[in-house]
mmCIF file as gemmi writes it, N, C-alpha and C atoms, coordinates in Angstrom:
data_model
loop_
_atom_site.group_PDB
_atom_site.id
_atom_site.type_symbol
_atom_site.label_atom_id
_atom_site.label_alt_id
_atom_site.label_comp_id
_atom_site.label_asym_id
_atom_site.label_entity_id
_atom_site.label_seq_id
_atom_site.pdbx_PDB_ins_code
_atom_site.Cartn_x
_atom_site.Cartn_y
_atom_site.Cartn_z
_atom_site.occupancy
_atom_site.B_iso_or_equiv
_atom_site.pdbx_formal_charge
_atom_site.auth_seq_id
_atom_site.auth_asym_id
_atom_site.pdbx_PDB_model_num
ATOM 1 N N . MET Axp A 1 ? 14.775 -10.044 -11.754 1 0 ? 1 A 1
ATOM 2 C CA . MET Axp A 1 ? 13.992 -9.254 -12.315 1 0 ? 1 A 1
ATOM 3 C C . MET Axp A 1 ? 13.12 -8.25 -11.158 1 0 ? 1 A 1
ATOM 4 N N . MET Axp A 2 ? 11.973 -8.039 -11 1 0 ? 2 A 1
ATOM 5 C CA . MET Axp A 2 ? 11.149 -6.945 -10.371 1 0 ? 2 A 1
ATOM 6 C C . MET Axp A 2 ? 11.362 -6.967 -8.89 1 0 ? 2 A 1
ATOM 7 N N . LEU Axp A 3 ? 11.092 -8.619 -8.508 1 0 ? 3 A 1
ATOM 8 C CA . LEU Axp A 3 ? 11.033 -8.801 -6.896 1 0 ? 3 A 1
ATOM 9 C C . LEU Axp A 3 ? 12.577 -8.922 -6.481 1 0 ? 3 A 1
ATOM 10 N N . ASP Axp A 4 ? 13.287 -9.716 -7.294 1 0 ? 4 A 1
ATOM 11 C CA . ASP Axp A 4 ? 15.106 -9.869 -7.207 1 0 ? 4 A 1
ATOM 12 C C . ASP Axp A 4 ? 15.572 -8.716 -6.313 1 0 ? 4 A 1
ATOM 13 N N . ARG Axp A 5 ? 15.261 -7.419 -6.706 1 0 ? 5 A 1
ATOM 14 C CA . ARG Axp A 5 ? 15.89 -6.462 -6.524 1 0 ? 5 A 1
ATOM 15 C C . ARG Axp A 5 ? 15.567 -6.111 -4.809 1 0 ? 5 A 1
ATOM 16 N N . LEU Axp A 6 ? 14.695 -6.434 -4.455 1 0 ? 6 A 1
ATOM 17 C CA . LEU Axp A 6 ? 14.308 -6.13 -2.977 1 0 ? 6 A 1
ATOM 18 C C . LEU Axp A 6 ? 14.592 -7.234 -2.012 1 0 ? 6 A 1
ATOM 19 N N . SER Axp A 7 ? 14.6 -6.711 -0.797 1 0 ? 7 A 1
ATOM 20 C CA . SER Axp A 7 ? 15.411 -7.602 0.198 1 0 ? 7 A 1
ATOM 21 C C . SER Axp A 7 ? 14.546 -9.024 0.218 1 0 ? 7 A 1
ATOM 22 N N . PRO Axp A 8 ? 15.092 -9.77 0.583 1 0 ? 8 A 1
ATOM 23 C CA . PRO Axp A 8 ? 14.494 -10.825 1.316 1 0 ? 8 A 1
ATOM 24 C C . PRO Axp A 8 ? 13.18 -10.746 2.129 1 0 ? 8 A 1
ATOM 25 N N . GLN Axp A 9 ? 13.083 -10.044 3.23 1 0 ? 9 A 1
ATOM 26 C CA . GLN Axp A 9 ? 12.306 -9.766 4.203 1 0 ? 9 A 1
ATOM 27 C C . GLN Axp A 9 ? 10.783 -8.955 3.259 1 0 ? 9 A 1
ATOM 28 N N . VAL Axp A 10 ? 11.432 -7.928 2.483 1 0 ? 10 A 1
ATOM 29 C CA . VAL Axp A 10 ? 9.88 -7.117 1.599 1 0 ? 10 A 1
ATOM 30 C C . VAL Axp A 10 ? 9.737 -8.125 0.395 1 0 ? 10 A 1
ATOM 31 N N . ARG Axp A 11 ? 10.626 -8.833 -0.034 1 0 ? 11 A 1
ATOM 32 C CA . ARG Axp A 11 ? 9.883 -9.598 -1.417 1 0 ? 11 A 1
ATOM 33 C C . ARG Axp A 11 ? 8.875 -11.025 -0.679 1 0 ? 11 A 1
ATOM 34 N N . HIS Axp A 12 ? 9.706 -11.428 0.341 1 0 ? 12 A 1
ATOM 35 C CA . HIS Axp A 12 ? 8.247 -12.258 0.922 1 0 ? 12 A 1
ATOM 36 C C . HIS Axp A 12 ? 7.071 -11.564 1.703 1 0 ? 12 A 1
ATOM 37 N N . ALA Axp A 13 ? 7.364 -10.427 1.88 1 0 ? 13 A 1
ATOM 38 C CA . ALA Axp A 13 ? 5.964 -9.926 2.659 1 0 ? 13 A 1
ATOM 39 C C . ALA Axp A 13 ? 5.322 -9.447 1.038 1 0 ? 13 A 1
ATOM 40 N N . LEU Axp A 14 ? 5.733 -9.208 0.223 1 0 ? 14 A 1
ATOM 41 C CA . LEU Axp A 14 ? 5.047 -8.788 -0.879 1 0 ? 14 A 1
ATOM 42 C C . LEU Axp A 14 ? 4.233 -10.056 -1.384 1 0 ? 14 A 1
ATOM 43 N N . ILE Axp A 15 ? 5.005 -11.168 -1.473 1 0 ? 15 A 1
ATOM 44 C CA . ILE Axp A 15 ? 4.699 -12.508 -1.791 1 0 ? 15 A 1
ATOM 45 C C . ILE Axp A 15 ? 3.353 -12.97 -0.929 1 0 ? 15 A 1
ATOM 46 N N . LEU Axp A 16 ? 3.52 -12.773 0.606 1 0 ? 16 A 1
ATOM 47 C CA . LEU Axp A 16 ? 2.427 -13.098 1.226 1 0 ? 16 A 1
ATOM 48 C C . LEU Axp A 16 ? 1.067 -11.913 1.014 1 0 ? 16 A 1
ATOM 49 N N . LEU Axp A 17 ? 1.174 -10.947 0.94 1 0 ? 17 A 1
ATOM 50 C CA . LEU Axp A 17 ? 0.52 -9.893 0.55 1 0 ? 17 A 1
ATOM 51 C C . LEU Axp A 17 ? -0.148 -9.904 -0.834 1 0 ? 17 A 1
ATOM 52 N N . GLY Axp A 18 ? 0.582 -10.493 -1.896 1 0 ? 18 A 1
ATOM 53 C CA . GLY Axp A 18 ? -0.126 -11.192 -3.032 1 0 ? 18 A 1
ATOM 54 C C . GLY Axp A 18 ? -0.829 -12.297 -2.83 1 0 ? 18 A 1
ATOM 55 N N . GLY Axp A 19 ? -0.272 -13.43 -2.117 1 0 ? 19 A 1
ATOM 56 C CA . GLY Axp A 19 ? -1.458 -14.295 -1.616 1 0 ? 19 A 1
ATOM 57 C C . GLY Axp A 19 ? -2.903 -13.955 -0.961 1 0 ? 19 A 1
ATOM 58 N N . ALA Axp A 20 ? -2.845 -13.16 -0.163 1 0 ? 20 A 1
ATOM 59 C CA . ALA Axp A 20 ? -3.648 -12.598 0.925 1 0 ? 20 A 1
ATOM 60 C C . ALA Axp A 20 ? -4.794 -11.908 -0.196 1 0 ? 20 A 1
ATOM 61 N N . VAL Axp A 21 ? -4.445 -11.18 -1.36 1 0 ? 21 A 1
ATOM 62 C CA . VAL Axp A 21 ? -5.133 -10.004 -2.161 1 0 ? 21 A 1
ATOM 63 C C . VAL Axp A 21 ? -6.089 -11.64 -2.918 1 0 ? 21 A 1
ATOM 64 N N . LEU Axp A 22 ? -5.091 -12.4 -3.544 1 0 ? 22 A 1
ATOM 65 C CA . LEU Axp A 22 ? -5.776 -13.554 -4.268 1 0 ? 22 A 1
ATOM 66 C C . LEU Axp A 22 ? -6.718 -14.371 -3.439 1 0 ? 22 A 1
ATOM 67 N N . THR Axp A 23 ? -6.532 -14.551 -2.615 1 0 ? 23 A 1
ATOM 68 C CA . THR Axp A 23 ? -7.722 -14.946 -1.323 1 0 ? 23 A 1
ATOM 69 C C . THR Axp A 23 ? -8.852 -14.331 -1.264 1 0 ? 23 A 1
ATOM 70 N N . TRP Axp A 24 ? -8.66 -12.961 -1.049 1 0 ? 24 A 1
ATOM 71 C CA . TRP Axp A 24 ? -9.958 -12.066 -1.092 1 0 ? 24 A 1
ATOM 72 C C . TRP Axp A 24 ? -10.242 -12.028 -2.173 1 0 ? 24 A 1
ATOM 73 N N . ALA Axp A 25 ? -10.078 -12.013 -3.4 1 0 ? 25 A 1
ATOM 74 C CA . ALA Axp A 25 ? -10.701 -11.853 -4.761 1 0 ? 25 A 1
ATOM 75 C C . ALA Axp A 25 ? -10.957 -13.062 -5.196 1 0 ? 25 A 1
ATOM 76 N N . ALA Axp A 26 ? -10.457 -14.255 -4.803 1 0 ? 26 A 1
ATOM 77 C CA . ALA Axp A 26 ? -11.396 -15.847 -4.93 1 0 ? 26 A 1
ATOM 78 C C . ALA Axp A 26 ? -12.635 -15.74 -4.107 1 0 ? 26 A 1
ATOM 79 N N . GLY Axp A 27 ? -12.832 -14.874 -3.162 1 0 ? 27 A 1
ATOM 80 C CA . GLY Axp A 27 ? -13.652 -15.149 -2.283 1 0 ? 27 A 1
ATOM 81 C C . GLY Axp A 27 ? -15.018 -14.295 -2.863 1 0 ? 27 A 1
ATOM 82 N N . LYS Axp A 28 ? -14.58 -13.525 -3.658 1 0 ? 28 A 1
ATOM 83 C CA . LYS Axp A 28 ? -15.816 -12.791 -4.831 1 0 ? 28 A 1
ATOM 84 C C . LYS Axp A 28 ? -16.127 -13.631 -6.044 1 0 ? 28 A 1
ATOM 85 N N . VAL Axp A 29 ? -15.573 -15.007 -6.237 1 0 ? 29 A 1
ATOM 86 C CA . VAL Axp A 29 ? -16.1 -15.206 -7.552 1 0 ? 29 A 1
ATOM 87 C C . VAL Axp A 29 ? -17.007 -16.613 -6.903 1 0 ? 29 A 1
ATOM 88 N N . GLU Axp A 30 ? -18 -16.634 -7.44 1 0 ? 30 A 1
ATOM 89 C CA . GLU Axp A 30 ? -19.203 -17.325 -6.949 1 0 ? 30 A 1
ATOM 90 C C . GLU Axp A 30 ? -18.983 -18.425 -7.572 1 0 ? 30 A 1
ATOM 91 N N . LEU Axp A 31 ? -18.072 -18.678 -8.942 1 0 ? 31 A 1
ATOM 92 C CA . LEU Axp A 31 ? -18.068 -19.846 -9.874 1 0 ? 31 A 1
ATOM 93 C C . LEU Axp A 31 ? -17.513 -21.018 -8.909 1 0 ? 31 A 1
ATOM 94 N N . ILE Axp A 32 ? -16.448 -20.666 -7.766 1 0 ? 32 A 1
ATOM 95 C CA . ILE Axp A 32 ? -15.581 -21.555 -7.5 1 0 ? 32 A 1
ATOM 96 C C . ILE Axp A 32 ? -16.146 -21.936 -5.983 1 0 ? 32 A 1
ATOM 97 N N . PRO Axp A 33 ? -16.52 -23.152 -5.561 1 0 ? 33 A 1
ATOM 98 C CA . PRO Axp A 33 ? -17.147 -23.578 -4.008 1 0 ? 33 A 1
ATOM 99 C C . PRO Axp A 33 ? -16.024 -22.86 -3.093 1 0 ? 33 A 1
ATOM 100 N N . ALA Axp A 34 ? -17.063 -22.496 -2.04 1 0 ? 34 A 1
ATOM 101 C CA . ALA Axp A 34 ? -16.282 -21.729 -1.014 1 0 ? 34 A 1
ATOM 102 C C . ALA Axp A 34 ? -15.387 -22.452 -0.201 1 0 ? 34 A 1
ATOM 103 N N . ASP Axp A 35 ? -15.455 -23.674 0.005 1 0 ? 35 A 1
ATOM 104 C CA . ASP Axp A 35 ? -14.444 -24.444 0.257 1 0 ? 35 A 1
ATOM 105 C C . ASP Axp A 35 ? -12.87 -24.715 -0.316 1 0 ? 35 A 1
ATOM 106 N N . VAL Axp A 36 ? -13.373 -24.246 -1.406 1 0 ? 36 A 1
ATOM 107 C CA . VAL Axp A 36 ? -11.893 -24.592 -2.517 1 0 ? 36 A 1
ATOM 108 C C . VAL Axp A 36 ? -11.092 -23.409 -2.574 1 0 ? 36 A 1
ATOM 109 N N . ARG Axp A 37 ? -12.315 -22.117 -2.746 1 0 ? 37 A 1
ATOM 110 C CA . ARG Axp A 37 ? -11.144 -20.695 -2.921 1 0 ? 37 A 1
ATOM 111 C C . ARG Axp A 37 ? -9.91 -20.416 -2.401 1 0 ? 37 A 1
ATOM 112 N N . PRO Axp A 38 ? -9.69 -20.903 -1.077 1 0 ? 38 A 1
ATOM 113 C CA . PRO Axp A 38 ? -8.216 -20.489 -0.377 1 0 ? 38 A 1
ATOM 114 C C . PRO Axp A 38 ? -7.256 -21.415 -1.401 1 0 ? 38 A 1
ATOM 115 N N . PHE Axp A 39 ? -7.525 -22.42 -1.887 1 0 ? 39 A 1
ATOM 116 C CA . PHE Axp A 39 ? -6.601 -23.154 -2.298 1 0 ? 39 A 1
ATOM 117 C C . PHE Axp A 39 ? -6.449 -23.112 -3.684 1 0 ? 39 A 1
ATOM 118 N N . ALA Axp A 40 ? -7.574 -22.474 -4.731 1 0 ? 40 A 1
ATOM 119 C CA . ALA Axp A 40 ? -7.352 -21.845 -5.688 1 0 ? 40 A 1
ATOM 120 C C . ALA Axp A 40 ? -6.239 -21.136 -5.845 1 0 ? 40 A 1
ATOM 121 N N . SER Axp A 41 ? -6.749 -19.917 -4.799 1 0 ? 41 A 1
ATOM 122 C CA . SER Axp A 41 ? -5.89 -18.939 -4.89 1 0 ? 41 A 1
ATOM 123 C C . SER Axp A 41 ? -4.487 -19.073 -4.574 1 0 ? 41 A 1
ATOM 124 N N . ALA Axp A 42 ? -3.983 -19.89 -3.846 1 0 ? 42 A 1
ATOM 125 C CA . ALA Axp A 42 ? -2.958 -20.026 -3.304 1 0 ? 42 A 1
ATOM 126 C C . ALA Axp A 42 ? -2.292 -21.045 -4.523 1 0 ? 42 A 1
ATOM 127 N N . ALA Axp A 43 ? -2.839 -22.142 -5.221 1 0 ? 43 A 1
ATOM 128 C CA . ALA Axp A 43 ? -2.175 -22.542 -6.831 1 0 ? 43 A 1
ATOM 129 C C . ALA Axp A 43 ? -1.847 -21.478 -7.598 1 0 ? 43 A 1
ATOM 130 N N . LEU Axp A 44 ? -2.868 -20.667 -7.791 1 0 ? 44 A 1
ATOM 131 C CA . LEU Axp A 44 ? -2.666 -19.471 -8.594 1 0 ? 44 A 1
ATOM 132 C C . LEU Axp A 44 ? -1.307 -18.789 -8.148 1 0 ? 44 A 1
ATOM 133 N N . ALA Axp A 45 ? -0.984 -18.348 -7.139 1 0 ? 45 A 1
ATOM 134 C CA . ALA Axp A 45 ? -0.293 -17.881 -6.547 1 0 ? 45 A 1
ATOM 135 C C . ALA Axp A 45 ? 1.334 -18.425 -6.97 1 0 ? 45 A 1
ATOM 136 N N . ILE Axp A 46 ? 1.282 -19.92 -6.333 1 0 ? 46 A 1
ATOM 137 C CA . ILE Axp A 46 ? 2.248 -20.719 -6.883 1 0 ? 46 A 1
ATOM 138 C C . ILE Axp A 46 ? 2.866 -20.922 -8.339 1 0 ? 46 A 1
ATOM 139 N N . ILE Axp A 47 ? 1.786 -20.996 -9.186 1 0 ? 47 A 1
ATOM 140 C CA . ILE Axp A 47 ? 1.583 -20.757 -10.456 1 0 ? 47 A 1
ATOM 141 C C . ILE Axp A 47 ? 2.8 -19.694 -11.551 1 0 ? 47 A 1
ATOM 142 N N . THR Axp A 48 ? 1.955 -18.516 -10.104 1 0 ? 48 A 1
ATOM 143 C CA . THR Axp A 48 ? 2.415 -17.087 -10.807 1 0 ? 48 A 1
ATOM 144 C C . THR Axp A 48 ? 4.068 -17.097 -10.924 1 0 ? 48 A 1
ATOM 145 N N . LEU Axp A 49 ? 4.744 -17.881 -9.651 1 0 ? 49 A 1
ATOM 146 C CA . LEU Axp A 49 ? 6.14 -17.418 -8.84 1 0 ? 49 A 1
ATOM 147 C C . LEU Axp A 49 ? 6.708 -18.757 -10.032 1 0 ? 49 A 1
ATOM 148 N N . ALA Axp A 50 ? 6.201 -19.515 -10.476 1 0 ? 50 A 1
ATOM 149 C CA . ALA Axp A 50 ? 6.989 -20.537 -10.747 1 0 ? 50 A 1
ATOM 150 C C . ALA Axp A 50 ? 7.258 -20.498 -12.298 1 0 ? 50 A 1
ATOM 151 N N . TRP Axp A 51 ? 6.059 -19.866 -12.969 1 0 ? 51 A 1
ATOM 152 C CA . TRP Axp A 51 ? 6.161 -19.61 -14.507 1 0 ? 51 A 1
ATOM 153 C C . TRP Axp A 51 ? 6.407 -18.517 -14.802 1 0 ? 51 A 1
ATOM 154 N N . THR Axp A 52 ? 6.499 -17.443 -14.37 1 0 ? 52 A 1
ATOM 155 C CA . THR Axp A 52 ? 6.664 -15.827 -14.49 1 0 ? 52 A 1
ATOM 156 C C . THR Axp A 52 ? 7.981 -15.491 -14.209 1 0 ? 52 A 1
ATOM 157 N N . PRO Axp A 53 ? 8.606 -14.714 -15.086 1 0 ? 53 A 1
ATOM 158 C CA . PRO Axp A 53 ? 9.805 -14.028 -14.419 1 0 ? 53 A 1
ATOM 159 C C . PRO Axp A 53 ? 9.62 -12.762 -13.852 1 0 ? 53 A 1
ATOM 160 N N . LEU Axp A 54 ? 8.293 -13.103 -12.542 1 0 ? 54 A 1
ATOM 161 C CA . LEU Axp A 54 ? 8.308 -12.033 -11.502 1 0 ? 54 A 1
ATOM 162 C C . LEU Axp A 54 ? 9.761 -11.864 -10.585 1 0 ? 54 A 1
ATOM 163 N N . THR Axp A 55 ? 10.019 -13.209 -10.576 1 0 ? 55 A 1
ATOM 164 C CA . THR Axp A 55 ? 11.335 -13.289 -9.713 1 0 ? 55 A 1
ATOM 165 C C . THR Axp A 55 ? 12.106 -14.501 -10.224 1 0 ? 55 A 1
ATOM 166 N N . ARG Axp A 56 ? 13.305 -14.536 -10.184 1 0 ? 56 A 1
ATOM 167 C CA . ARG Axp A 56 ? 14.327 -15.591 -10.607 1 0 ? 56 A 1
ATOM 168 C C . ARG Axp A 56 ? 14.835 -16.547 -9.367 1 0 ? 56 A 1
ATOM 169 N N . GLN Axp A 57 ? 13.951 -16.012 -8.17 1 0 ? 57 A 1
ATOM 170 C CA . GLN Axp A 57 ? 14.601 -16.867 -6.701 1 0 ? 57 A 1
ATOM 171 C C . GLN Axp A 57 ? 13.658 -18.304 -6.743 1 0 ? 57 A 1
ATOM 172 N N . TYR Axp A 58 ? 12.587 -18.3 -7.43 1 0 ? 58 A 1
ATOM 173 C CA . TYR Axp A 58 ? 11.59 -19.319 -7.306 1 0 ? 58 A 1
ATOM 174 C C . TYR Axp A 58 ? 11.489 -19.853 -8.871 1 0 ? 58 A 1
ATOM 175 N N . GLY Axp A 59 ? 10.912 -21.181 -9.048 1 0 ? 59 A 1
ATOM 176 C CA . GLY Axp A 59 ? 10.39 -21.833 -10.14 1 0 ? 59 A 1
ATOM 177 C C . GLY Axp A 59 ? 11.529 -21.439 -11.434 1 0 ? 59 A 1
ATOM 178 N N . VAL Axp A 60 ? 11.066 -21.713 -12.596 1 0 ? 60 A 1
ATOM 179 C CA . VAL Axp A 60 ? 11.577 -21.437 -13.625 1 0 ? 60 A 1
ATOM 180 C C . VAL Axp A 60 ? 12.524 -20.424 -13.875 1 0 ? 60 A 1
ATOM 181 N N . GLY Axp A 61 ? 14.05 -21.173 -13.931 1 0 ? 61 A 1
ATOM 182 C CA . GLY Axp A 61 ? 15.505 -19.751 -14.056 1 0 ? 61 A 1
ATOM 183 C C . GLY Axp A 61 ? 15.565 -19.594 -12.897 1 0 ? 61 A 1
ATOM 184 N N . SER Axp A 62 ? 15.496 -20.454 -11.751 1 0 ? 62 A 1
ATOM 185 C CA . SER Axp A 62 ? 16.194 -20.265 -10.499 1 0 ? 62 A 1
ATOM 186 C C . SER Axp A 62 ? 17.446 -20.551 -10.768 1 0 ? 62 A 1
ATOM 187 N N . ASN Axp A 63 ? 18.103 -20.097 -9.779 1 0 ? 63 A 1
ATOM 188 C CA . ASN Axp A 63 ? 19.644 -20.258 -9.625 1 0 ? 63 A 1
ATOM 189 C C . ASN Axp A 63 ? 19.79 -21.939 -8.729 1 0 ? 63 A 1
ATOM 190 N N . ASP Axp A 64 ? 18.712 -22.429 -8.155 1 0 ? 64 A 1
ATOM 191 C CA . ASP Axp A 64 ? 18.633 -23.993 -7.363 1 0 ? 64 A 1
ATOM 192 C C . ASP Axp A 64 ? 19.909 -23.761 -6.517 1 0 ? 64 A 1
């Protein structure tokens, strides 16, 4: 899919950057307790990679 066309180094850098952006955004949400926000954003990133066709390297549809 989209990320599969990139080199592994670039793909992983983008995934880490996405996690950082999610963590920053979670810090702006006041409904989530502050000590849980990083874990909530990490869970969202994992779910996104596992259950969307963003990449076929991980999650559903991976080549194991």
